[in-house]
PDB file as gemmi writes it, atoms N, CA and C in Angstrom:
CRYST1    1.000    1.000    1.000  90.00  90.00  90.00 P 1                      
ATOM      1  N   MET A   1      80.744  97.218  99.960  1.00  0.00           N  
ATOM      2  CA  MET A   1      80.863  98.703 100.125  1.00  0.00           C  
ATOM      3  C   MET A   1      82.074  99.142  99.344  1.00  0.00           C  
ATOM      4  N   THR A   2      81.801 100.058  98.423  1.00  0.00           N  
ATOM      5  CA  THR A   2      82.921 100.693  97.629  1.00  0.00           C  
ATOM      6  C   THR A   2      83.580 101.821  98.388  1.00  0.00           C  
ATOM      7  N   LEU A   3      84.915 101.686  98.547  1.00  0.00           N  
ATOM      8  CA  LEU A   3      85.635 102.748  99.217  1.00  0.00           C  
ATOM      9  C   LEU A   3      86.343 103.679  98.248  1.00  0.00           C  
ATOM     10  N   PHE A   4      86.710 103.191  97.030  1.00  0.00           N  
ATOM     11  CA  PHE A   4      87.404 103.944  96.130  1.00  0.00           C  
ATOM     12  C   PHE A   4      86.703 104.239  94.866  1.00  0.00           C  
ATOM     13  N   THR A   5      86.988 105.403  94.161  1.00  0.00           N  
ATOM     14  CA  THR A   5      86.439 105.723  92.939  1.00  0.00           C  
ATOM     15  C   THR A   5      87.573 106.016  91.972  1.00  0.00           C  
ATOM     16  N   LYS A   6      87.488 105.480  90.726  1.00  0.00           N  
ATOM     17  CA  LYS A   6      88.557 105.680  89.750  1.00  0.00           C  
ATOM     18  C   LYS A   6      88.360 107.022  89.064  1.00  0.00           C  
ATOM     19  N   ILE A   7      89.465 107.723  88.874  1.00  0.00           N  
ATOM     20  CA  ILE A   7      89.482 108.941  88.167  1.00  0.00           C  
ATOM     21  C   ILE A   7      89.960 108.560  86.726  1.00  0.00           C  
ATOM     22  N   ASN A   8      89.219 109.033  85.649  1.00  0.00           N  
ATOM     23  CA  ASN A   8      89.671 108.778  84.372  1.00  0.00           C  
ATOM     24  C   ASN A   8      90.870 109.702  83.998  1.00  0.00           C  
ATOM     25  N   ASN A   9      92.004 109.091  83.904  1.00  0.00           N  
ATOM     26  CA  ASN A   9      93.269 109.844  83.679  1.00  0.00           C  
ATOM     27  C   ASN A   9      93.224 110.589  82.346  1.00  0.00           C  
ATOM     28  N   ASP A  10      92.532 110.061  81.351  1.00  0.00           N  
ATOM     29  CA  ASP A  10      92.485 110.728  80.073  1.00  0.00           C  
ATOM     30  C   ASP A  10      91.920 112.138  80.210  1.00  0.00           C  
ATOM     31  N   GLU A  11      90.983 112.283  81.133  1.00  0.00           N  
ATOM     32  CA  GLU A  11      90.396 113.616  81.344  1.00  0.00           C  
ATOM     33  C   GLU A  11      91.442 114.584  81.949  1.00  0.00           C  
ATOM     34  N   ILE A  12      92.252 114.027  82.841  1.00  0.00           N  
ATOM     35  CA  ILE A  12      93.272 114.901  83.460  1.00  0.00           C  
ATOM     36  C   ILE A  12      94.344 115.262  82.503  1.00  0.00           C  
ATOM     37  N   TYR A  13      94.781 114.249  81.674  1.00  0.00           N  
ATOM     38  CA  TYR A  13      95.932 114.449  80.850  1.00  0.00           C  
ATOM     39  C   TYR A  13      95.632 115.154  79.489  1.00  0.00           C  
ATOM     40  N   LYS A  14      94.362 115.296  79.162  1.00  0.00           N  
ATOM     41  CA  LYS A  14      94.007 115.815  77.886  1.00  0.00           C  
ATOM     42  C   LYS A  14      94.566 117.201  77.571  1.00  0.00           C  
ATOM     43  N   ASN A  15      94.625 118.055  78.543  1.00  0.00           N  
ATOM     44  CA  ASN A  15      95.097 119.415  78.306  1.00  0.00           C  
ATOM     45  C   ASN A  15      96.476 119.615  78.858  1.00  0.00           C  
ATOM     46  N   ILE A  16      97.212 118.589  79.150  1.00  0.00           N  
ATOM     47  CA  ILE A  16      98.529 118.722  79.732  1.00  0.00           C  
ATOM     48  C   ILE A  16      99.584 118.097  78.730  1.00  0.00           C  
ATOM     49  N   ASN A  17     100.581 118.840  78.408  1.00  0.00           N  
ATOM     50  CA  ASN A  17     101.610 118.417  77.464  1.00  0.00           C  
ATOM     51  C   ASN A  17     102.887 118.046  78.290  1.00  0.00           C  
ATOM     52  N   PHE A  18     103.001 116.704  78.561  1.00  0.00           N  
ATOM     53  CA  PHE A  18     104.194 116.237  79.329  1.00  0.00           C  
ATOM     54  C   PHE A  18     105.027 115.366  78.399  1.00  0.00           C  
ATOM     55  N   ASP A  19     106.299 115.288  78.684  1.00  0.00           N  
ATOM     56  CA  ASP A  19     107.240 114.383  78.061  1.00  0.00           C  
ATOM     57  C   ASP A  19     107.233 113.141  78.898  1.00  0.00           C  
ATOM     58  N   PHE A  20     106.387 112.144  78.490  1.00  0.00           N  
ATOM     59  CA  PHE A  20     106.235 110.954  79.315  1.00  0.00           C  
ATOM     60  C   PHE A  20     107.437 110.056  79.368  1.00  0.00           C  
ATOM     61  N   SER A  21     108.487 110.424  78.659  1.00  0.00           N  
ATOM     62  CA  SER A  21     109.691 109.606  78.847  1.00  0.00           C  
ATOM     63  C   SER A  21     110.510 110.068  80.056  1.00  0.00           C  
ATOM     64  N   GLN A  22     110.088 111.157  80.708  1.00  0.00           N  
ATOM     65  CA  GLN A  22     110.783 111.648  81.870  1.00  0.00           C  
ATOM     66  C   GLN A  22     110.132 111.052  83.114  1.00  0.00           C  
ATOM     67  N   SER A  23     110.915 111.013  84.193  1.00  0.00           N  
ATOM     68  CA  SER A  23     110.347 110.539  85.446  1.00  0.00           C  
ATOM     69  C   SER A  23     109.668 111.683  86.200  1.00  0.00           C  
ATOM     70  N   GLY A  24     108.762 111.304  87.167  1.00  0.00           N  
ATOM     71  CA  GLY A  24     108.198 112.315  87.994  1.00  0.00           C  
ATOM     72  C   GLY A  24     106.843 112.851  87.485  1.00  0.00           C  
ATOM     73  N   ILE A  25     106.340 112.294  86.335  1.00  0.00           N  
ATOM     74  CA  ILE A  25     105.102 112.842  85.788  1.00  0.00           C  
ATOM     75  C   ILE A  25     103.959 112.593  86.729  1.00  0.00           C  
ATOM     76  N   LEU A  26     103.884 111.402  87.227  1.00  0.00           N  
ATOM     77  CA  LEU A  26     102.735 111.028  88.150  1.00  0.00           C  
ATOM     78  C   LEU A  26     102.830 111.899  89.409  1.00  0.00           C  
ATOM     79  N   PHE A  27     104.025 112.150  89.880  1.00  0.00           N  
ATOM     80  CA  PHE A  27     104.143 112.945  91.076  1.00  0.00           C  
ATOM     81  C   PHE A  27     103.608 114.309  90.819  1.00  0.00           C  
ATOM     82  N   GLU A  28     103.886 114.909  89.691  1.00  0.00           N  
ATOM     83  CA  GLU A  28     103.381 116.228  89.389  1.00  0.00           C  
ATOM     84  C   GLU A  28     101.851 116.268  89.249  1.00  0.00           C  
ATOM     85  N   ILE A  29     101.314 115.177  88.698  1.00  0.00           N  
ATOM     86  CA  ILE A  29      99.870 115.113  88.561  1.00  0.00           C  
ATOM     87  C   ILE A  29      99.206 115.000  89.971  1.00  0.00           C  
ATOM     88  N   LEU A  30      99.852 114.256  90.870  1.00  0.00           N  
ATOM     89  CA  LEU A  30      99.258 114.060  92.136  1.00  0.00           C  
ATOM     90  C   LEU A  30      99.603 115.174  93.177  1.00  0.00           C  
ATOM     91  N   ARG A  31     100.501 116.114  92.848  1.00  0.00           N  
ATOM     92  CA  ARG A  31     100.954 117.126  93.747  1.00  0.00           C  
ATOM     93  C   ARG A  31      99.745 117.857  94.378  1.00  0.00           C  
ATOM     94  N   PRO A  32      98.738 118.335  93.576  1.00  0.00           N  
ATOM     95  CA  PRO A  32      97.606 119.073  94.166  1.00  0.00           C  
ATOM     96  C   PRO A  32      96.867 118.253  95.199  1.00  0.00           C  
ATOM     97  N   LEU A  33      96.746 116.876  94.976  1.00  0.00           N  
ATOM     98  CA  LEU A  33      96.088 116.093  95.958  1.00  0.00           C  
ATOM     99  C   LEU A  33      96.890 115.968  97.225  1.00  0.00           C  
ATOM    100  N   LYS A  34      98.201 115.844  97.178  1.00  0.00           N  
ATOM    101  CA  LYS A  34      99.057 115.817  98.288  1.00  0.00           C  
ATOM    102  C   LYS A  34      98.898 117.101  99.080  1.00  0.00           C  
ATOM    103  N   GLU A  35      98.879 118.227  98.392  1.00  0.00           N  
ATOM    104  CA  GLU A  35      98.763 119.511  99.124  1.00  0.00           C  
ATOM    105  C   GLU A  35      97.415 119.663  99.892  1.00  0.00           C  
ATOM    106  N   GLU A  36      96.392 118.948  99.412  1.00  0.00           N  
ATOM    107  CA  GLU A  36      95.094 118.876 100.110  1.00  0.00           C  
ATOM    108  C   GLU A  36      94.939 117.745 101.070  1.00  0.00           C  
ATOM    109  N   CYS A  37      96.053 116.874 101.264  1.00  0.00           N  
ATOM    110  CA  CYS A  37      96.004 115.774 102.134  1.00  0.00           C  
ATOM    111  C   CYS A  37      94.975 114.716 101.737  1.00  0.00           C  
ATOM    112  N   ILE A  38      94.872 114.533 100.379  1.00  0.00           N  
ATOM    113  CA  ILE A  38      93.957 113.532  99.886  1.00  0.00           C  
ATOM    114  C   ILE A  38      94.800 112.252  99.566  1.00  0.00           C  
ATOM    115  N   SER A  39      94.409 111.146 100.187  1.00  0.00           N  
ATOM    116  CA  SER A  39      95.112 109.897  99.882  1.00  0.00           C  
ATOM    117  C   SER A  39      94.702 109.311  98.623  1.00  0.00           C  
ATOM    118  N   VAL A  40      95.607 108.610  97.933  1.00  0.00           N  
ATOM    119  CA  VAL A  40      95.391 107.932  96.661  1.00  0.00           C  
ATOM    120  C   VAL A  40      95.896 106.563  96.706  1.00  0.00           C  
ATOM    121  N   LEU A  41      95.389 105.719  95.829  1.00  0.00           N  
ATOM    122  CA  LEU A  41      95.920 104.412  95.500  1.00  0.00           C  
ATOM    123  C   LEU A  41      96.239 104.409  94.045  1.00  0.00           C  
ATOM    124  N   VAL A  42      97.531 104.180  93.717  1.00  0.00           N  
ATOM    125  CA  VAL A  42      97.964 104.271  92.348  1.00  0.00           C  
ATOM    126  C   VAL A  42      98.360 102.832  91.878  1.00  0.00           C  
ATOM    127  N   VAL A  43      97.803 102.433  90.753  1.00  0.00           N  
ATOM    128  CA  VAL A  43      98.240 101.191  90.145  1.00  0.00           C  
ATOM    129  C   VAL A  43      98.832 101.547  88.753  1.00  0.00           C  
ATOM    130  N   SER A  44     100.123 101.211  88.556  1.00  0.00           N  
ATOM    131  CA  SER A  44     100.784 101.533  87.309  1.00  0.00           C  
ATOM    132  C   SER A  44     100.936 100.290  86.460  1.00  0.00           C  
ATOM    133  N   ALA A  45     100.526 100.443  85.189  1.00  0.00           N  
ATOM    134  CA  ALA A  45     100.679  99.360  84.217  1.00  0.00           C  
ATOM    135  C   ALA A  45     101.565  99.882  83.090  1.00  0.00           C  
ATOM    136  N   TYR A  46     101.781  99.031  82.103  1.00  0.00           N  
ATOM    137  CA  TYR A  46     102.717  99.377  81.045  1.00  0.00           C  
ATOM    138  C   TYR A  46     102.336 100.642  80.281  1.00  0.00           C  
ATOM    139  N   GLU A  47     101.103 100.842  79.968  1.00  0.00           N  
ATOM    140  CA  GLU A  47     100.691 101.979  79.169  1.00  0.00           C  
ATOM    141  C   GLU A  47      99.714 102.941  79.906  1.00  0.00           C  
ATOM    142  N   ARG A  48      99.412 102.630  81.130  1.00  0.00           N  
ATOM    143  CA  ARG A  48      98.469 103.493  81.792  1.00  0.00           C  
ATOM    144  C   ARG A  48      98.671 103.458  83.333  1.00  0.00           C  
ATOM    145  N   ASP A  49      98.380 104.564  84.002  1.00  0.00           N  
ATOM    146  CA  ASP A  49      98.319 104.575  85.422  1.00  0.00           C  
ATOM    147  C   ASP A  49      96.910 104.712  85.865  1.00  0.00           C  
ATOM    148  N   TYR A  50      96.545 104.021  86.915  1.00  0.00           N  
ATOM    149  CA  TYR A  50      95.158 104.177  87.448  1.00  0.00           C  
ATOM    150  C   TYR A  50      95.324 104.834  88.845  1.00  0.00           C  
ATOM    151  N   ILE A  51      94.529 105.893  89.021  1.00  0.00           N  
ATOM    152  CA  ILE A  51      94.456 106.651  90.304  1.00  0.00           C  
ATOM    153  C   ILE A  51      93.116 106.442  90.910  1.00  0.00           C  
ATOM    154  N   PHE A  52      93.114 105.963  92.166  1.00  0.00           N  
ATOM    155  CA  PHE A  52      91.968 105.715  92.916  1.00  0.00           C  
ATOM    156  C   PHE A  52      91.927 106.655  94.103  1.00  0.00           C  
ATOM    157  N   VAL A  53      90.799 107.288  94.362  1.00  0.00           N  
ATOM    158  CA  VAL A  53      90.690 108.098  95.562  1.00  0.00           C  
ATOM    159  C   VAL A  53      89.463 107.660  96.390  1.00  0.00           C  
ATOM    160  N   ASN A  54      89.480 107.914  97.626  1.00  0.00           N  
ATOM    161  CA  ASN A  54      88.311 107.581  98.502  1.00  0.00           C  
ATOM    162  C   ASN A  54      87.115 108.295  97.976  1.00  0.00           C  
ATOM    163  N   LYS A  55      85.992 107.589  97.871  1.00  0.00           N  
ATOM    164  CA  LYS A  55      84.755 108.138  97.274  1.00  0.00           C  
ATOM    165  C   LYS A  55      84.363 109.343  98.063  1.00  0.00           C  
ATOM    166  N   ASN A  56      84.625 109.524  99.328  1.00  0.00           N  
ATOM    167  CA  ASN A  56      84.296 110.679 100.029  1.00  0.00           C  
ATOM    168  C   ASN A  56      85.056 111.942  99.584  1.00  0.00           C  
ATOM    169  N   ASP A  57      86.173 111.777  98.893  1.00  0.00           N  
ATOM    170  CA  ASP A  57      87.025 112.876  98.466  1.00  0.00           C  
ATOM    171  C   ASP A  57      86.727 113.132  96.913  1.00  0.00           C  
ATOM    172  N   PHE A  58      85.966 112.286  96.290  1.00  0.00           N  
ATOM    173  CA  PHE A  58      85.851 112.308  94.835  1.00  0.00           C  
ATOM    174  C   PHE A  58      85.462 113.695  94.325  1.00  0.00           C  
ATOM    175  N   ASP A  59      84.406 114.303  94.901  1.00  0.00           N  
ATOM    176  CA  ASP A  59      83.938 115.624  94.391  1.00  0.00           C  
ATOM    177  C   ASP A  59      85.022 116.668  94.517  1.00  0.00           C  
ATOM    178  N   LYS A  60      85.752 116.608  95.634  1.00  0.00           N  
ATOM    179  CA  LYS A  60      86.872 117.583  95.879  1.00  0.00           C  
ATOM    180  C   LYS A  60      87.955 117.372  94.877  1.00  0.00           C  
ATOM    181  N   VAL A  61      88.261 116.097  94.516  1.00  0.00           N  
ATOM    182  CA  VAL A  61      89.291 115.834  93.524  1.00  0.00           C  
ATOM    183  C   VAL A  61      88.897 116.302  92.156  1.00  0.00           C  
ATOM    184  N   LYS A  62      87.616 116.111  91.801  1.00  0.00           N  
ATOM    185  CA  LYS A  62      87.098 116.580  90.512  1.00  0.00           C  
ATOM    186  C   LYS A  62      87.240 118.111  90.438  1.00  0.00           C  
ATOM    187  N   LYS A  63      86.974 118.760  91.451  1.00  0.00           N  
ATOM    188  CA  LYS A  63      87.142 120.269  91.523  1.00  0.00           C  
ATOM    189  C   LYS A  63      88.549 120.692  91.387  1.00  0.00           C  
ATOM    190  N   ILE A  64      89.496 119.916  92.091  1.00  0.00           N  
ATOM    191  CA  ILE A  64      90.909 120.277  92.010  1.00  0.00           C  
ATOM    192  C   ILE A  64      91.428 120.181  90.495  1.00  0.00           C  
ATOM    193  N   PHE A  65      90.928 119.087  89.844  1.00  0.00           N  
ATOM    194  CA  PHE A  65      91.413 118.875  88.469  1.00  0.00           C  
ATOM    195  C   PHE A  65      90.511 119.531  87.432  1.00  0.00           C  
ATOM    196  N   GLY A  66      89.484 120.250  87.869  1.00  0.00           N  
ATOM    197  CA  GLY A  66      88.675 120.969  86.932  1.00  0.00           C  
ATOM    198  C   GLY A  66      87.804 120.073  86.045  1.00  0.00           C  
ATOM    199  N   LEU A  67      87.370 118.939  86.648  1.00  0.00           N  
ATOM    200  CA  LEU A  67      86.512 117.996  85.873  1.00  0.00           C  
ATOM    201  C   LEU A  67      85.055 118.166  86.144  1.00  0.00           C  
TER     202      LEU A  67                                                      
END                                                                             
């Protein structure tokens, strides 16, 4: 049973101009989900962050991010 669905970060980041050398970028990206009480699982790697959300929230998350 799949509980999480991956969001393609490239779709979220494509229209956002951030200075990725600064801290707090991921927090700002996730702020709208926090405000809607949507839980996330984040896996950070050297060049990419992976954001997973519960599949029951996926449509709501896509709407929040305009995907």
